[in-house]
C-alpha positions in Angstrom: 34.5 11.6 -1.7 34.2 13.4 -5.0 30.9 11.7 -5.6 29.5 12.9 -2.3 30.7 16.5 -2.7 29.4 16.6 -6.3 26.0 15.2 -5.3 25.8 17.7 -2.4 26.5 20.6 -4.6 24.0 19.2 -7.2 21.3 18.9 -4.5 21.8 22.6 -3.5 21.7 23.7 -7.1 18.5 21.6 -7.7 16.8 23.1 -4.7 17.5 26.6 -6.0 16.4 25.7 -9.5 13.2 24.0 -8.2 12.3 27.0 -6.0 12.4 29.3 -9.0 10.6 27.2 -11.5 8.2 24.8 -9.7 4.8 26.1 -8.8 4.3 22.9 -6.7 6.7 20.4 -5.2 8.0 17.7 -7.5 6.1 14.5 -6.5 8.4 11.5 -6.3 7.1 8.0 -6.0 8.6 4.7 -4.9 7.7 1.0 -4.7 7.3 -1.1 -1.6 10.8 -2.4 -1.0 13.9 -1.0 0.7 15.9 0.1 -2.4 13.0 1.9 -4.0 12.3 3.7 -0.7 16.0 4.9 -0.5 16.2 5.9 -4.2 12.9 7.8 -3.9 14.2 9.7 -0.8 17.5 10.5 -2.6 15.6 11.8 -5.6 13.1 13.8 -3.6 15.9 15.4 -1.6 18.1 16.1 -4.6 15.2 17.8 -6.4 13.7 19.6 -3.4 10.5 17.6 -4.0 8.0 15.5 -2.0 8.4 11.8 -1.6 5.3 9.5 -1.6 6.9 6.3 -0.4 5.8 2.7 -0.7 2.9 3.2 -3.2 2.8 -0.5 -4.1 3.9 -2.7 -7.0 4.9 -1.7 -10.5 1.3 -1.5 -11.8 0.2 0.9 -9.1 3.2 3.2 -9.3 3.1 3.2 -13.1 -0.6 4.1 -13.0 0.2 6.9 -10.6 2.8 8.2 -13.0 0.5 8.1 -16.0 -2.3 9.8 -14.1 -0.1 12.6 -13.0 -0.3 11.7 -9.3 3.5 11.5 -9.3 6.1 13.1 -11.6 9.0 10.6 -11.4 10.0 7.4 -9.7 13.0 5.0 -9.8 12.5 2.0 -12.2 14.5 -0.7 -13.9 15.0 -1.3 -17.6 14.0 -5.0 -17.5 10.8 -4.1 -15.7 10.0 -1.4 -18.2 10.4 -3.8 -21.1 8.6 -6.8 -19.5 6.0 -5.4 -17.1 5.2 -1.9 -18.6 5.8 -2.2 -22.4 5.0 -6.0 -22.4 7.7 -6.5 -25.0 10.8 -8.4 -23.9 12.4 -7.6 -27.3 12.8 -4.0 -26.4 16.2 -3.9 -24.7 18.3 -0.9 -25.9 18.0 2.5 -24.2 17.0 4.1 -27.5 14.3 1.6 -28.2 12.9 1.9 -24.6 12.9 5.7 -24.9 11.1 5.6 -28.2 8.4 3.3 -26.9 8.0 5.3 -23.7 7.7 8.6 -25.6 4.6 7.2 -27.3 3.0 7.0 -23.8 4.1 10.5 -22.8 7.0 9.2 -20.7 10.7 9.9 -20.5 13.5 7.6 -19.3 16.7 9.0 -17.8 20.3 7.7 -18.1 21.2 4.6 -15.9 22.0 5.5 -12.3 25.0 3.2 -12.4 23.9 -0.2 -11.1 21.8 -3.2 -12.1 19.4 -4.9 -9.6 18.4 -8.1 -11.2 16.2 -10.9 -9.8 18.1 -14.0 -8.5 17.4 -17.1 -6.6 19.3 -17.7 -3.3 19.7 -20.7 -1.0 21.4 -21.1 2.4 25.1 -21.8 2.1 24.6 -25.1 4.0 22.0 -26.2 1.4 24.3 -25.1 -1.5 27.2 -27.1 -0.1 25.1 -30.2 0.7 23.4 -30.4 -2.7 26.2 -28.9 -4.8 24.1 -25.9 -5.9 26.0 -23.2 -7.8 23.8 -22.3 -10.7 20.1 -22.2 -11.5 20.6 -25.3 -13.7 21.7 -27.2 -10.6 18.2 -26.8 -9.2 16.7 -29.0 -11.9 15.4 -32.3 -10.5 15.3 -31.1 -6.9 11.5 -31.4 -6.4 11.9 -31.9 -2.7 12.9 -28.2 -2.2 10.4 -25.6 -1.1 10.5 -22.0 -2.3 9.2 -18.6 -1.2 8.7 -16.0 -3.8 7.4 -12.4 -3.6 4.0 -11.8 -5.3 5.5 -9.8 -8.2 7.9 -12.6 -9.0 5.1 -15.2 -9.2 3.0 -13.1 -11.6 5.6 -11.7 -14.0 6.8 -13.5 -17.1 10.4 -12.5 -16.2 9.8 -14.2 -12.9 8.8 -17.7 -11.8 6.5 -18.6 -14.8 9.2 -17.9 -17.4 12.1 -19.1 -15.2 10.4 -22.5 -14.6 9.9 -23.0 -18.4 13.4 -21.8 -19.2 15.2 -24.1 -16.8 12.7 -26.8 -16.4 12.3 -26.3 -12.6 9.8 -27.9 -10.3 9.6 -27.5 -6.5 7.5 -29.4 -4.0 6.0 -26.2 -2.6 6.0 -22.6 -3.8 4.7 -20.0 -1.3 3.9 -16.4 -1.6 6.0 -14.3 0.9 7.0 -10.7 1.2 10.6 -10.2 0.1 11.9 -9.0 3.5 10.4 -12.0 5.3 11.9 -14.5 3.0 15.5 -14.1 4.4 14.2 -14.9 7.9 12.3 -17.9 6.6 15.5 -19.1 4.8 17.6 -18.7 7.9 15.1 -20.6 10.0 15.0 -23.5 7.5 11.3 -23.1 6.7 12.0 -22.7 3.0 15.0 -23.8 0.8 14.9 -21.3 -2.1 14.0 -17.6 -2.1 13.9 -14.7 -4.5 16.7 -12.1 -4.0 17.7 -8.9 -5.6 21.4 -8.7 -6.5 21.8 -5.5 -4.5 20.1 -6.8 -1.3 22.1 -5.8 1.8 21.5 -9.2 3.4 23.6 -11.0 0.7 26.8 -9.5 2.0 26.2 -10.2 5.7 24.2 -13.4 5.9 25.0 -17.1 5.1 23.3 -17.0 1.7 24.5 -18.2 -1.7 23.2 -16.6 -4.9 22.8 -19.1 -7.8 24.3 -18.0 -11.1 22.0 -17.4 -14.0 24.0 -19.7 -16.2 21.5 -19.8 -19.1 21.0 -16.0 -19.1 17.3 -15.9 -18.4 17.0 -12.6 -16.4 17.2 -9.5 -18.5 19.3 -6.4 -17.5 17.7 -4.4 -14.8 19.6 -1.1 -15.0 18.2 1.4 -12.5 16.9 4.6 -14.2 14.5 7.4 -13.6 11.1 7.1 -15.2 9.2 10.4 -15.5 6.3 12.0 -17.3 7.5 13.6 -20.5 5.7 16.8 -19.5 8.1 17.1 -16.6 11.2 16.9 -18.7 9.7 19.5 -21.2 8.3 21.9 -18.6 11.3 21.8 -16.3 14.3 21.0 -18.6 16.8 22.5 -16.2 15.6 20.4 -13.3 15.5 17.2 -15.3 18.9 17.9 -16.8 20.3 18.6 -13.3 18.9 15.3 -12.0 20.5 13.5 -14.9 23.8 15.2 -14.5 24.1 14.7 -10.8 22.6 11.2 -10.3 23.2 9.3 -13.5 26.2 6.9 -13.1 26.7 7.9 -9.5 25.5 4.7 -7.8 27.4 1.4 -8.4 26.2 -2.0 -7.2 28.4 -2.0 -4.1 27.2 1.4 -3.0 23.6 0.5 -3.4 24.0 -2.7 -1.5 25.7 -0.8 1.3 22.8 1.7 1.5 20.3 -1.1 1.6 22.2 -2.8 4.4 22.3 0.4 6.4 18.5 0.4 6.4 17.7 -3.4 6.6 20.4 -4.5 9.0 21.6 -1.4 10.8 18.2 0.2 11.5 18.9 3.6 9.9 16.0 5.5 8.5 15.5 6.1 4.8 15.9 9.8 5.3 19.2 9.4 7.2 20.7 7.1 4.6 19.6 9.4 1.7 20.9 12.5 3.5 24.3 11.0 4.3 24.6 9.8 0.7 24.0 13.3 -0.6 26.4 14.8 1.9 23.8 16.5 4.1 24.2 16.7 7.9 20.6 16.7 9.0 19.3 13.3 7.8 17.5 12.1 10.8 18.7 9.2 12.9 17.6 5.7 13.9 14.5 4.4 12.3 12.5 4.1 15.5 13.2 7.8 16.5 12.1 8.9 13.0 8.9 6.9 13.4 8.1 8.5 16.7 8.2 11.9 15.1 5.8 10.7 12.4 3.1 9.4 14.7 1.2 12.6 15.3 0.8 13.3 11.6 -0.1 9.7 10.8 -2.7 9.8 13.6 -4.3 12.9 12.1 -4.3 11.2 8.6 -5.9 8.1 10.1 -8.6 10.1 11.8 -9.4 11.9 8.6 -9.7 8.5 6.7 -12.0 7.1 9.4 -14.1 10.2 10.0 -14.7 11.2 6.4 -15.4 7.6 5.1 -17.8 6.9 8.1 -19.7 10.2 7.5 -20.2 9.3 3.8 -21.2 5.8 4.7 -23.8 7.1 7.2 -25.1 9.6 4.7 -25.6 6.8 2.1 -26.4 3.9 4.4 -29.3 5.4 6.4 -31.4 6.3 3.2 -30.6 2.9 1.7 -31.6 1.1 4.9 -34.9 3.1 5.1 -35.6 2.3 1.4 -34.9 -1.4 2.0 -37.4 -1.4 4.9 -40.1 0.4 2.8 -39.7 -1.6 -0.4 -39.1 -5.2 0.8 -38.4 -6.8 -2.6 -36.1 -4.0 -3.7 -34.6 -4.1 -0.3 -33.5 -7.7 -0.6 -31.7 -6.9 -3.8 -30.2 -3.8 -2.2 -28.9 -5.8 0.8 -27.5 -8.5 -1.5 -25.6 -5.8 -3.5 -24.2 -4.1 -0.4 -23.3 -7.6 0.9 -21.4 -8.4 -2.2 -19.1 -5.4 -1.6 -18.0 -7.1 1.6 -16.9 -10.2 -0.3 -14.4 -8.2 -2.4 -10.9 -8.3 -0.7 -10.1 -4.9 0.6 -6.8 -4.6 -1.5 -8.7 -5.6 -4.6 -11.3 -2.9 -4.0 -8.6 -0.3 -3.5 -7.0 -1.4 -6.7 -10.3 -1.0 -8.6 -10.5 2.6 -7.4 -7.1 3.5 -9.0 -8.2 3.8 -12.6 -11.2 6.0 -11.5 -9.6 8.2 -8.9 -5.8 7.6 -9.1 -3.9 7.0 -5.9 -3.8 8.7 -2.6 -6.5 9.6 -0.1 -9.5 10.0 -2.5 -9.7 6.4 -3.8 -9.0 5.2 -0.2 -11.9 7.2 1.1 -14.2 5.9 -1.6 -13.3 2.3 -0.9 -13.5 2.7 2.9 -17.0 4.3 2.5 -18.2 1.3 0.5 -16.8 -1.1 3.0 -18.6 0.6 5.9 -22.0 0.5 4.2 -23.1 -3.1 5.1 -23.5 -2.8 8.9 -25.2 0.6 8.6 -27.6 -0.5 5.9 -28.4 -3.8 7.5 -28.9 -2.5 11.0 -31.1 0.4 9.7 -33.2 -2.1 7.8 -33.4 -4.5 10.8 -34.2 -1.8 13.3 -37.1 -0.5 11.2 -38.7 -3.9 10.3 -38.4 -5.3 13.8 -40.3 -2.5 15.6 -43.2 -3.4 17.8 -46.3 -3.1 15.4 -48.5 -1.8 18.2 -46.2 1.2 18.7 -46.2 1.9 14.9 -50.0 1.6 14.8 -50.4 4.1 17.7 -48.5 6.6 15.6 -51.0 6.2 12.8 -53.9 6.5 15.2 -52.7 10.0 16.4 -52.4 11.1 12.8 -48.6 10.7 12.1 -47.9 9.2 8.7 -45.2 9.3 6.1 -42.1 11.3 7.0 -43.5 12.5 10.4 -44.0 8.9 11.5 -40.5 8.0 10.3 -38.8 10.9 11.9 -40.7 11.2 15.2 -41.4 7.5 16.0 -39.7 4.9 13.8 -36.2 6.2 13.7 -36.0 7.1 17.4 -37.3 3.6 18.3 -34.8 2.0 16.0 -32.0 4.3 17.0 -30.3 1.8 19.3 -30.0 -0.8 16.5 -29.0 1.9 14.0 -26.3 3.3 16.3 -25.0 -0.3 16.9 -24.5 -0.6 13.1 -22.7 2.7 12.9 -20.5 1.7 15.8 -19.6 -1.6 14.1 -18.8 0.2 10.9 -16.6 2.8 12.7 -14.5 0.1 14.5 -14.1 -1.9 11.4 -13.1 1.1 9.4 -10.3 1.9 11.8 -8.7 -1.4 11.0 -9.5 -1.4 7.3 -8.1 2.1 6.9 -4.6 0.7 7.5 -4.8 -0.7 4.0 -5.0 2.8 2.5 -1.2 3.0 2.8 -0.9 0.5 0.0 -2.0 3.1 -2.5 -0.5 6.2 -0.8 -3.5 7.0 1.4 -1.5 7.6 4.6 -2.5 6.8 8.1 -1.1 4.1 10.5 -0.9 1.7 7.6 2.2 3.6 6.4 4.1 2.2 9.3 2.7 -1.3 8.8 3.6 -1.3 5.1 7.1 0.0 5.8 7.6 -2.6 8.5 6.6 -5.4 6.1 9.1 -4.1 3.6 11.8 -4.0 6.2 10.8 -7.2 8.1 10.8 -5.0 11.2 8.3 -6.1 13.8 8.8 -2.9 15.8 7.8 -0.8 12.9 4.7 -2.9 12.2 3.7 -2.7 15.9 4.2 1.1 15.8 1.3 1.2 13.3 -0.8 -1.7 14.6 -0.9 -0.7 18.3 -2.1 2.8 17.7 -4.8 1.5 15.3 -6.0 -1.0 17.9 -6.1 1.8 20.6 -8.0 4.0 18.2 -10.5 1.2 17.6 -11.0 0.8 21.4 -11.4 4.6 21.8 -14.0 4.7 19.0 -15.9 1.8 20.6 -15.9 3.6 24.0 -17.0 6.9 22.4 -20.1 5.2 20.8 -20.9 3.4 24.0 -21.0 6.8 25.8 -23.0 8.4 22.9 -25.5 5.5 23.1 -26.1 6.0 26.8 -26.3 9.8 26.5 -28.5 10.0 23.4 -31.0 7.1 24.0 -32.9 6.7 27.3 -32.6 3.2 28.9 -36.4 2.6 28.6 -36.4 3.4 24.9 -33.6 1.0 24.3 -35.6 -1.8 25.9 -38.8 -1.0 23.9 -36.7 -0.7 20.6 -35.5 -4.2 21.0 -39.0 -5.6 21.5 -39.9 -8.5 23.7 -37.4 -11.0 22.2 -35.0 -8.9 20.1 -34.7 -8.9 16.4 -33.2 -11.7 14.3 -30.0 -10.4 12.6 -29.9 -7.2 14.6 -26.4 -6.2 16.0 -27.0 -5.0 19.5 -24.3 -3.1 21.4 
């Protein structure tokens, strides 16, 4: 009770302090798992700041912090040492702070709990095989495992753990953390990664295996901030330290996680109740319903702006490819190569150049939309009936006049089909923008994946599908209004054009 009252008073004091000293809201980031969402929401509410949730893994959120896209986010000491500083030997708070100071960063005092990696098995499996510690897994090659992507890549994850304990499993799969518990309960896998403060551990038939050879480092939860924030707003930083440090023990954090993962409460409701506030929202689905209008607008902006940029770039590139055939083949190959890059990888490539948020998402989406526009513009121009083009030359139209008055109108059906294809594809691809804080319907999909909540995933996927259908219908209507039926038949030629995408 004292903790709740103290945190509530601290939150009020911080809001007043922030209002008087902050020219812009404090930007708080979080990673893509339940606990980070909750801590980010608590931190943002306590500081009167803005929460940018679910930005991605450690690398993405840390890049956002370094680039000034966010000011502070919840992190763990073991992750700082291993994944950020790349030095497992740095373990003490003083040593961590000294190394972080060299990078212009500041680390707060521990929040009061550790959230370490662990391996978990079903209780029935533990009883049948006598599994109590990680050492007991040695020799059980018949077992299958499901680990989250971060655990598979990090040296303090599966690669180091396998060497340290001499473990080998028959099959190791990549699986989102929240989905792993369901796979374990269904018997599809035998071993999963867990976090020691997971809410599921207290309520489901799961056994956590003891780290008997002390492989995993300490993962004390702390605040990681830009040093400029601590120096520019010392009172705000000191107030955060005073009111949050040491206030969250492991049992409390596990309870908060369970309220979201198992009871269906929203992050805002859980954070608000922890801070002693009355207006914290309610059930997760009710909260999502209120978010849909804003997310729809964000998604429309992502699709509209990226498509406009792609059209502005793609039409000239397609015309150039049709005019300069050899150069055009190289150009088409280059644009085609962009499509072979996985969308998430392309988004990640944008982060060092543009940071996180909407701008890198728009750049990546524009590049992804180029191929159908460039290729259809090229195909539409090179497949025109030569007799019609020759007639334009006979009446004295050449150069830009012939292009603008004859060729582009005749190729408009094919060009518009390419734009329509790009638009529909962009509606779907834009959902990935949420992985780097770009907003849109993907925010719900990413949150649903983190929570293993099918309703939340569908809340983002269904509107995106409906928007794609609406965009398709809009372009169909535009095609019929803008291009006469006879012109559409002549543009296609007597037998169509190889490689042309017709509506």
